[in-house]
C-alpha positions as CSV (number, residue, x, y, z in Angstrom):
1,M,-16.2,-19.6,-0.7
2,S,-18.5,-20.7,-3.5
3,Y,-20.4,-17.8,-3.3
4,K,-17.8,-16.3,-5.9
5,V,-18.9,-19.1,-7.8
6,D,-21.9,-19.4,-10.1
7,L,-23.4,-22.7,-9.3
8,S,-26.6,-22.5,-10.5
9,G,-28.2,-24.1,-13.3
10,L,-25.8,-27.3,-13.5
11,K,-27.0,-30.1,-16.0
12,R,-27.5,-33.5,-14.2
13,D,-28.6,-34.7,-18.0
14,G,-26.3,-32.9,-20.3
15,E,-23.4,-34.3,-22.7
16,V,-20.9,-32.6,-20.1
17,S,-20.6,-34.4,-16.7
18,L,-21.2,-32.6,-13.3
19,T,-17.7,-32.9,-12.5
20,Q,-16.4,-31.2,-15.4
21,Q,-19.1,-28.4,-15.1
22,L,-17.8,-27.9,-11.6
23,V,-14.3,-27.8,-12.9
24,D,-14.9,-25.5,-15.4
25,R,-16.7,-23.0,-13.3
26,F,-14.0,-23.1,-10.7
27,A,-11.1,-22.7,-13.2
28,A,-13.1,-19.9,-14.8
29,A,-13.3,-18.2,-11.7
30,I,-9.8,-18.5,-10.7
31,D,-9.0,-17.4,-14.2
32,A,-10.9,-14.0,-13.7
33,E,-9.5,-13.7,-10.1
34,Q,-12.9,-14.1,-8.5
35,L,-10.8,-16.3,-5.9
36,D,-7.9,-15.4,-5.0
37,P,-4.3,-17.1,-5.0
38,G,-4.2,-18.8,-1.6
39,E,-7.9,-18.6,-1.0
40,K,-9.4,-21.5,1.0
41,L,-12.3,-23.4,-0.9
42,P,-15.4,-24.8,0.7
43,T,-15.0,-28.8,2.1
44,T,-16.4,-31.2,-0.2
45,R,-19.2,-31.7,2.0
46,A,-20.3,-28.2,1.9
47,L,-19.7,-27.8,-1.9
48,S,-22.1,-31.0,-2.4
49,A,-25.0,-29.5,0.0
50,E,-24.7,-26.0,-2.0
51,A,-24.7,-27.7,-5.6
52,G,-26.9,-30.4,-4.9
53,I,-24.8,-33.2,-5.9
54,N,-23.2,-35.8,-4.0
55,H,-20.0,-35.8,-2.0
56,L,-18.0,-38.1,-4.7
57,T,-18.6,-35.8,-7.2
58,A,-17.2,-32.8,-5.0
59,A,-14.1,-34.8,-4.2
60,R,-13.8,-35.6,-8.2
61,A,-14.0,-32.1,-8.8
62,Y,-11.2,-31.0,-6.6
63,R,-9.3,-33.9,-7.7
64,R,-9.2,-32.7,-11.4
65,L,-8.5,-29.1,-10.4
66,A,-5.5,-30.5,-8.5
67,E,-4.6,-32.2,-11.4
68,L,-5.0,-29.0,-13.9
69,G,-2.8,-27.0,-11.5
70,Y,-5.8,-24.7,-10.0
71,V,-5.9,-26.1,-6.6
72,T,-3.7,-27.8,-4.0
73,A,-5.1,-29.7,-0.7
74,T,-3.6,-30.6,2.2
75,V,-5.0,-33.5,4.9
76,G,-6.7,-31.7,7.6
77,R,-6.6,-28.6,6.4
78,G,-8.3,-28.4,3.2
79,T,-8.2,-27.2,-0.4
80,F,-6.7,-23.7,-1.3
81,V,-6.4,-22.2,-4.8
82,R,-2.7,-22.2,-5.9
83,T,-0.6,-19.2,-5.2
84,L,0.8,-20.1,-8.5
85,A,-0.9,-20.5,-11.5
86,P,-1.5,-22.9,-14.1
87,A,1.1,-22.9,-17.5
88,A,0.8,-19.3,-18.7
89,D,-1.6,-18.9,-21.6
90,E,0.6,-17.0,-24.2
91,R,-2.5,-14.5,-24.7
92,H,-2.7,-13.1,-21.0
93,G,1.3,-12.0,-21.9
94,D,3.3,-12.0,-18.6
95,D,0.7,-11.9,-16.1
96,W,1.5,-15.5,-14.7
97,Q,4.7,-13.9,-13.3
98,V,2.3,-12.2,-10.6
99,Y,1.6,-15.8,-9.3
100,A,5.3,-16.9,-9.6
101,L,7.0,-14.0,-7.9
102,P,7.1,-14.2,-3.9
103,D,4.8,-12.1,-2.2
104,R,5.7,-9.3,-1.3
105,P,3.1,-6.0,-0.8
106,V,4.4,-2.8,-1.7
107,T,4.9,-0.4,1.4
108,Y,3.5,2.9,1.8
109,A,7.3,4.4,1.1
110,E,7.7,2.9,-2.0
111,Q,4.5,4.1,-3.0
112,V,5.4,7.7,-1.8
113,T,9.0,7.5,-3.5
114,G,7.9,5.9,-7.0
115,D,5.4,8.6,-7.2
116,A,8.5,11.5,-6.5
117,F,10.1,10.2,-8.7
118,R,7.4,9.7,-11.8
119,L,5.3,13.1,-10.7
120,A,8.9,15.1,-10.7
121,N,9.2,14.8,-14.6
122,E,5.8,16.0,-14.9
123,P,5.1,19.2,-16.9
124,G,3.8,21.8,-14.3
125,M,4.4,19.8,-10.8
126,L,6.7,21.2,-8.7
127,S,8.5,19.0,-6.4
128,L,9.5,19.6,-3.1
129,S,9.6,15.7,-2.3
130,T,13.3,15.6,-3.9
131,G,16.4,16.1,-2.1
132,W,18.8,15.9,-5.2
133,P,21.7,18.0,-5.4
134,S,20.8,20.6,-8.1
135,P,22.5,19.4,-11.6
136,R,23.6,23.2,-12.5
137,L,26.4,22.9,-9.5
138,Y,27.6,19.5,-11.0
139,P,31.2,20.4,-11.6
140,T,31.3,18.9,-15.2
141,E,34.1,20.4,-16.5
142,D,36.5,19.0,-13.7
143,L,35.0,15.6,-13.9
144,A,35.8,15.8,-17.6
145,R,39.3,16.6,-17.3
146,I,39.8,14.2,-14.6
147,S,38.1,11.5,-16.6
148,A,40.6,12.2,-19.3
149,D,43.9,12.2,-17.2
150,V,42.7,9.0,-15.9
151,F,42.3,7.1,-19.1
152,R,45.5,8.7,-20.4
153,E,47.9,7.8,-17.5
154,E,46.2,4.5,-15.9
155,G,44.9,2.8,-19.7
156,G,43.2,-0.3,-18.9
157,N,43.6,0.2,-15.2
158,A,40.8,2.7,-15.7
159,I,38.4,-0.1,-16.0
160,S,40.0,-3.1,-14.2
161,Y,38.7,-5.4,-11.2
162,L,39.7,-4.1,-7.7
163,T,39.6,-5.6,-4.3
164,A,36.2,-5.6,-2.7
165,E,37.5,-2.9,-0.2
166,G,38.3,-0.6,-3.1
167,L,40.8,1.6,-4.6
168,L,44.1,2.2,-2.1
169,D,44.2,6.2,-3.7
170,L,40.9,6.8,-3.0
171,R,40.9,4.9,0.7
172,E,43.7,7.0,1.0
173,Q,42.0,10.0,0.3
174,L,38.9,8.9,2.2
175,A,41.2,8.1,5.5
176,R,42.5,11.8,5.3
177,H,39.2,13.2,5.1
178,G,37.9,11.2,8.1
179,A,40.9,11.9,10.4
180,E,40.0,15.6,9.7
181,H,36.3,15.0,10.7
182,G,37.0,12.4,13.2
183,Y,35.4,9.1,11.6
184,A,38.5,7.1,10.2
185,A,42.2,7.6,10.8
186,D,43.5,4.7,8.2
187,A,43.0,4.1,4.7
188,D,42.4,0.0,6.2
189,E,39.4,1.1,7.6
190,I,37.8,2.3,4.3
191,I,35.2,0.2,2.4
192,V,34.3,1.8,-0.9
193,T,30.7,1.1,-2.0
194,S,28.2,2.2,-4.5
195,G,26.9,5.2,-2.8
196,A,26.0,5.5,1.2
197,R,22.7,3.6,0.2
198,Q,24.7,0.4,-0.3
199,A,27.0,1.1,2.4
200,I,23.7,1.2,4.9
201,D,22.3,-1.8,3.4
202,L,25.6,-3.9,4.2
203,V,26.4,-2.8,7.4
204,V,22.4,-3.8,8.6
205,R,22.7,-6.9,6.7
206,T,26.1,-7.9,8.7
207,L,24.8,-6.8,11.7
208,T,21.3,-8.1,11.9
209,E,18.9,-10.7,11.9
210,P,15.5,-11.2,11.9
211,G,13.8,-10.1,15.1
212,D,16.7,-7.9,16.3
213,V,15.8,-4.5,17.9
214,A,17.2,-1.6,16.1
215,V,16.8,2.1,17.1
216,V,16.2,4.9,14.4
217,E,16.0,8.3,14.5
218,S,11.6,9.3,14.3
219,P,11.9,11.2,11.7
220,T,14.9,9.3,10.0
221,F,16.4,8.4,6.5
222,V,13.9,6.3,5.1
223,G,16.9,4.0,3.3
224,F,17.4,3.1,7.3
225,L,13.8,1.8,7.7
226,S,14.1,0.1,4.6
227,S,17.3,-2.1,4.9
228,L,16.0,-2.7,8.4
229,R,12.7,-3.9,7.0
230,A,14.3,-6.1,4.4
231,A,16.3,-7.7,7.3
232,G,13.5,-8.3,9.5
233,A,14.6,-6.6,12.4
234,R,12.2,-4.7,15.1
235,I,12.5,-1.2,14.6
236,I,12.0,1.2,17.3
237,G,11.7,4.9,16.9
238,V,12.9,7.4,19.1
239,P,12.4,11.3,19.1
240,V,14.2,13.8,17.4
241,D,14.1,17.5,18.9
242,E,16.1,20.7,17.9
243,N,19.3,18.9,19.6
244,G,18.7,15.9,17.7
245,L,18.1,12.2,18.9
246,D,16.7,12.0,22.3
247,V,19.1,10.0,23.8
248,D,17.1,9.8,27.4
249,A,14.5,8.3,25.6
250,L,16.7,5.8,23.7
251,E,18.0,5.3,27.7
252,R,14.7,3.8,28.5
253,V,14.1,1.7,25.2
254,L,17.7,-0.1,26.3
255,A,16.0,-0.4,29.5
256,R,13.5,-2.9,28.2
257,H,14.9,-4.1,25.2
258,E,18.1,-5.6,24.1
259,V,19.3,-3.4,21.1
260,K,21.3,-4.5,18.4
261,L,22.2,-1.3,16.6
262,C,21.2,2.4,16.5
263,A,21.0,4.3,13.2
264,L,20.9,8.0,12.8
265,Q,22.6,11.2,11.1
266,T,24.9,13.2,13.8
267,S,25.4,16.3,11.5
268,C,22.4,17.7,9.5
269,Q,20.0,15.3,10.0
270,N,18.0,14.4,7.2
271,P,14.8,15.5,7.2
272,T,15.4,17.6,10.3
273,G,18.4,19.1,9.0
274,R,19.9,19.6,13.0
275,D,22.8,18.1,15.0
276,L,23.0,16.2,18.0
277,S,24.3,18.2,20.3
278,P,27.7,17.7,21.7
279,E,26.5,16.3,25.2
280,R,24.0,13.8,23.7
281,L,27.2,12.9,21.7
282,R,29.2,11.8,24.3
283,R,26.4,10.2,26.4
284,L,25.5,7.8,23.1
285,A,28.9,7.0,22.9
286,E,29.1,6.0,26.2
287,L,25.9,3.8,26.1
288,A,27.2,2.2,23.1
289,M,30.0,0.7,24.9
290,E,28.4,-0.1,28.0
291,R,25.5,-1.9,26.3
292,N,27.8,-2.8,23.6
293,F,25.3,-2.3,20.3
294,F,26.6,-1.0,17.2
295,V,26.0,2.3,16.0
296,I,25.1,3.5,12.2
297,E,26.5,6.8,11.9
298,D,25.4,8.3,8.4
299,G,27.4,11.7,7.2
300,V,25.8,12.3,4.0
301,Y,24.8,15.8,4.9
302,A,27.7,16.6,7.3
303,D,29.3,18.6,4.5
304,L,26.3,20.8,3.6
305,R,26.9,23.1,6.7
306,F,25.1,26.8,6.3
307,E,26.1,28.0,10.6
308,G,28.3,26.5,12.7
309,E,31.1,24.4,12.8
310,R,30.5,20.9,11.7
311,P,30.5,18.3,15.1
312,Q,32.8,15.7,16.0
313,A,32.1,12.5,14.2
314,L,30.5,10.2,16.8
315,R,33.0,7.3,16.0
316,S,35.9,9.6,16.9
317,L,34.8,8.6,20.7
318,A,33.6,5.2,19.8
319,P,35.6,3.7,17.1
320,G,34.8,0.0,17.8
321,H,31.0,0.4,18.5
322,V,30.4,2.8,15.6
323,I,30.4,2.4,12.0
324,Y,30.3,5.2,9.6
325,V,28.6,5.6,6.4
326,D,29.1,8.4,3.6
327,S,29.2,9.6,0.1
328,L,29.7,12.0,-2.6
329,S,26.1,12.2,-3.8
330,K,25.0,15.0,-1.9
331,T,28.0,17.1,-2.5
332,V,29.6,16.1,-6.2
333,G,26.9,13.9,-7.7
334,G,24.6,11.5,-6.8
335,G,25.5,9.1,-10.1
336,L,28.9,9.2,-9.7
337,R,27.7,6.5,-6.9
338,V,30.9,6.7,-4.8
339,G,30.4,5.8,-0.9
340,W,32.2,4.7,1.6
341,I,32.0,2.6,5.2
342,A,34.5,3.7,8.1
343,A,34.8,0.2,10.1
344,R,37.5,-1.5,12.4
345,G,37.6,-5.2,13.8
346,P,36.2,-8.2,12.7
347,V,32.7,-6.4,11.5
348,Y,35.5,-4.8,8.9
349,E,36.1,-8.4,7.3
350,R,32.7,-9.5,7.4
351,L,31.5,-6.1,5.9
352,A,34.2,-6.4,3.0
353,A,33.2,-10.4,2.2
354,L,29.4,-9.2,2.1
355,K,30.3,-6.4,-0.4
356,L,32.8,-9.0,-2.6
357,E,29.4,-11.6,-2.5
358,S,27.5,-8.4,-3.3
359,D,28.6,-7.0,-6.6
360,F,32.5,-7.5,-6.7
361,H,33.7,-3.9,-6.1
362,T,32.3,-0.6,-6.9
363,A,32.8,0.5,-10.5
364,T,36.3,1.2,-10.7
365,L,36.4,4.8,-13.3
366,P,34.4,6.6,-10.6
367,Q,37.2,5.5,-8.1
368,H,39.8,6.9,-9.6
369,I,38.0,10.4,-10.8
370,A,36.8,10.5,-6.6
371,A,40.2,10.3,-5.5
372,R,41.7,12.8,-7.6
373,F,39.0,14.9,-7.4
374,L,39.7,15.0,-3.8
375,A,43.4,15.0,-4.1
376,E,43.0,18.1,-5.7
377,D,41.0,19.8,-3.3
378,L,38.4,20.1,-5.6
379,H,36.0,18.7,-3.1
380,R,36.1,21.5,-0.6
381,R,35.8,23.8,-3.2
382,Q,32.8,22.2,-4.5
383,V,31.3,22.7,-1.0
384,E,32.3,26.4,-0.3
385,R,30.6,26.8,-3.9
386,T,27.5,25.1,-3.6
387,L,26.4,26.1,0.2
388,P,25.3,29.7,-0.8
389,F,23.5,28.4,-3.4
390,Y,21.5,25.5,-0.4
391,R,21.6,28.5,2.1
392,E,19.5,31.1,-0.1
393,R,16.9,28.2,-0.7
394,R,16.5,27.3,2.5
395,D,16.1,30.8,3.5
396,V,13.1,31.5,0.9
397,L,11.3,28.3,1.9
398,I,11.4,29.1,5.3
399,E,9.9,32.8,4.6
400,A,7.4,31.0,2.0
401,L,6.0,28.8,5.1
402,E,5.6,32.2,7.0
403,H,4.2,33.9,4.7
404,H,1.5,31.4,3.5
405,L,1.1,29.2,6.3
406,A,1.5,31.6,9.2
407,G,0.3,30.0,12.3
408,E,-0.3,27.0,11.0
409,Y,3.1,25.2,11.6
410,R,6.3,24.3,13.3
411,V,9.5,24.2,12.3
412,N,13.2,24.5,13.6
413,T,15.4,25.7,10.9
414,P,18.0,23.4,9.3
415,Q,21.4,24.1,10.4
416,G,22.3,22.2,6.8
417,G,21.2,19.7,4.3
418,H,18.8,19.7,1.5
419,H,15.4,19.6,3.7
420,V,12.9,21.4,6.0
421,W,11.0,19.4,8.8
422,V,7.6,20.7,9.1
423,T,4.9,20.1,11.2
424,L,1.3,21.3,11.3
425,A,-0.3,22.7,13.9
426,R,-3.9,21.0,13.4
427,P,-3.9,17.5,12.1
428,L,-4.9,17.0,8.3
429,S,-4.7,12.8,6.6
430,E,-1.2,12.8,5.2
431,R,-2.5,10.6,2.6
432,E,-5.2,12.7,1.3
433,L,-2.8,15.8,1.7
434,Y,-0.9,14.5,-0.1
435,R,-3.1,13.7,-3.1
436,E,-4.5,17.2,-2.8
437,A,-1.3,18.4,-2.9
438,A,-0.5,16.6,-6.5
439,R,-4.1,17.7,-7.7
440,H,-2.7,21.4,-6.9
441,G,0.5,20.6,-8.9
442,V,3.1,19.9,-5.8
443,T,4.4,17.3,-4.1
444,F,6.2,16.8,-0.7
445,T,7.5,13.8,1.7
446,P,5.1,13.0,4.1
447,G,5.9,12.1,7.7
448,G,4.8,8.6,7.9
449,V,7.2,7.7,5.0
450,V,10.2,8.4,7.4
451,T,9.1,7.4,10.9
452,A,9.1,4.4,12.5
453,E,5.3,4.7,14.2
454,R,2.3,6.4,13.4
455,H,1.5,9.4,14.6
456,S,-1.2,11.7,15.4
457,Q,0.6,14.5,14.1
458,T,0.9,15.6,10.5
459,S,4.4,16.3,9.6
460,L,6.1,16.9,5.9
461,R,9.4,17.2,4.7
462,L,9.9,19.7,2.1
463,S,13.5,19.8,-0.2
464,F,14.9,23.0,-1.6
465,S,17.5,22.2,-3.3
466,L,16.4,21.5,-6.7
467,L,13.8,24.4,-7.2
468,D,14.6,28.0,-7.8
469,P,13.4,30.3,-5.2
470,A,10.1,31.8,-7.2
471,E,9.5,27.9,-7.8
472,L,9.8,27.5,-4.1
473,D,7.4,30.5,-3.4
474,E,5.0,28.9,-5.8
475,G,5.1,25.3,-4.5
476,V,4.6,26.1,-0.7
477,R,1.5,28.4,-2.0
478,R,0.1,25.4,-4.1
479,L,0.5,23.7,-1.0
480,A,-1.2,25.9,1.4
481,R,-4.1,26.3,-0.9
482,A,-4.0,22.4,-1.3
483,M,-4.6,22.4,2.6
484,R,-7.1,25.1,2.8
485,Q,-9.2,22.8,0.4
486,L,-8.8,19.6,2.2
487,R,-9.6,21.2,5.5
488,R,-13.3,22.7,3.7
489,T,-13.8,19.2,2.5
490,V,-13.3,18.2,6.1
491,R,-15.9,20.3,7.4
492,Q,-18.5,20.0,4.8
493,G,-18.0,16.3,4.7
494,A,-18.6,16.3,8.6
495,T,-22.0,18.4,8.4
496,M,-23.4,16.1,5.9
497,P,-26.1,13.8,6.9
498,L,-25.3,9.5,7.0
499,S,-26.9,8.0,4.0
């Protein structure tokens, strides 16, 4: 690739040898990033012909570059720019770390998630991309009182080490909650985690190896996709409709692939807010037992239900095949970082061992607080108090869509949760719409972030939990303006002559 290196004007009778001149020019090109890490250099024969030098001079230049740490050579393969740069020059600060760190491109989901966190705090920006619980609903007075009680009664035990499985008092309270909803029967089935996100990651790391086939809902919670990709699993998306995961489509996948696990939310699914129907729930349990694959059942939004009864947990039908994960993040507060896993059998022991290896145990004080919060029945009261708040915002968002985008979208009204899943009637580029919406002062979660495969349709996740009703209406109005502007731009571009 010597066309990236200026080889003109080499001086054959100067004070600096031809070898050193070549070394200096290649080193300068590498330092200036004109040659990328891992890039293959011309053969010594090609370099000698292009520079008008003999073959030995070219070979000596490459050897000197290797001694200086700029290149590496392998017999039969060639000479390559080193992925690890030479010793750092303090003038360049920490830039050397880019070369020393493992190659890991930033994913589309990470880019959008990072944008959502950053843009949410910018003045004038309305975030329809973040589905956190509203801080104005946090039960801070109850938590403050309980925290004081814990320290007064427990003393140093409030911040001492625990077993990997977690505080027994909390596990007993979670088992009581689990018996009520069908996901657990005993404290010995529970492992306390640092939120449901860690729970999912521990389960995926325990169950999968590179190349294993994992099925997810499409769309799904982005955390499922992140953990499965990090584990090297082969991910297959199965469609979701108003009745949840399409179990008939799952059966077609099972007919062609040896599936290791299926990951889904059976109640108030993120992002659709829909439930898995009872018929599909039973059939999924039967399939898991017939084919012996694991299921991760995520119940983080199950308590946040606006209509109907909470469905039976899938784990109640196949407790040996289903691993249940949940947390208090969406009902009490995300910063508490109290989640849990419900499982049994050898997989439970492996999960506990991996939890121990990961971080010993979840922080002790939040576990004491959560145990008392549940024991005093404050969690049930907290959920009942917050449901009208979120229901109102869901309804306002649905009304705003109809007011500002009538005829331009399809949606199934969510039964619970913090999100509305919208599909546009006329497709647009998600990435271009995302950029145009940000210019108009509103953000959303593009469908491509939460689906396992590419779609020809354009879908958006709109989150309503953090904004007031007037802000939700204004956010959708800005989104509608961004869509109209992008469509005008596309039409104008289509009619412009090529040049």
